[in-house]
N, C-alpha and C positions, 0 to 999 in steps of 0.2 A: 793111736798116737805113738810116734817114734821119737825118742829122745836120745841125743848123743852126749856121752859123758867121757871125760878123760880119766884114765886109770894109769897107775904106775906099778911096777913090780918092786920098787924100792931101790933100784939101781939108778944112779945118777944118769940123767939124760935119756931114760927109757920110759916112754909113755905112749899110749895108743888110745885112740877113740873107739869106744864100742857103742853099738846101738841097742837100745832097750825098747821093746815094744810093749806098751801098756795096754792091756785088754780092758774092756768095759768092766769085767768083774774085778780087776785089780783097782781100777779107779773107784768103784763102788765100795770096795773094802777099805781103801784109804779114806774115803769120805766118812764111812761108818766109824773108823778108828779116830778120826779127827773129831767127830761128833761126841764120841765116847770120852776122849781126852778132854774136850771142852766141858762136858758134864762134870768130870772129875775135878777140873780146876774150879769150876763154879761151886761145886759142893764144898771144896776145901775153903774157898773164900767165905762162904756162908758159915762154916764151922768155926773159922778163925774169928769172925765177927761175933758169933754166939759166945765163944769162950771169953771174949773181951767184954761181954755183957751188951752187945749191940745186935740190932736186927735191921736188915736193909729191907724196908717194906715199901719204899716209894717205887712204883713201877718203872718210872723213867730211869732211875738210878740202877735198878735191877737189870733193865734192858742194856744199859751201857756196860755194866759188868759182864753180862752174857756176851756182848760183842767183843770185849777184851778176851774173855775166855776162849771164844772161837777164833781169835787172831784177826778179826776184822777191823780192830781199832786198837792203836797202841795206848798204853796206860796214861801217858802224859796228855794225849788228846782227850781221853775219857775224863781225866781229872778236870781238865779245863772246861769240858761240857758239863760236868757235874756241878762245878762252881757257878757256871752261868745259870743252871737250872735252880739251884738253891739261893741264888742271889749273893753269894759270898764274894 
């Protein structure tokens, strides 16, 4: 996969496009990093809830939280879905 990005050297009016070729290995590494980052975000949310004396045990709500952590769903959409799920 080839991607063009614009770069500048900081001088006004000087910019050029460069092409970056992403290899399959780079794509896999980025996916692994994203999965790791999502797991860290999810663990942080779990820890924050635990410190506040709460536990998120509902599997639907946990799945929504995981989707937010992976960047598949934005927080406001997840909150709306959570409210529908619990009937609030």
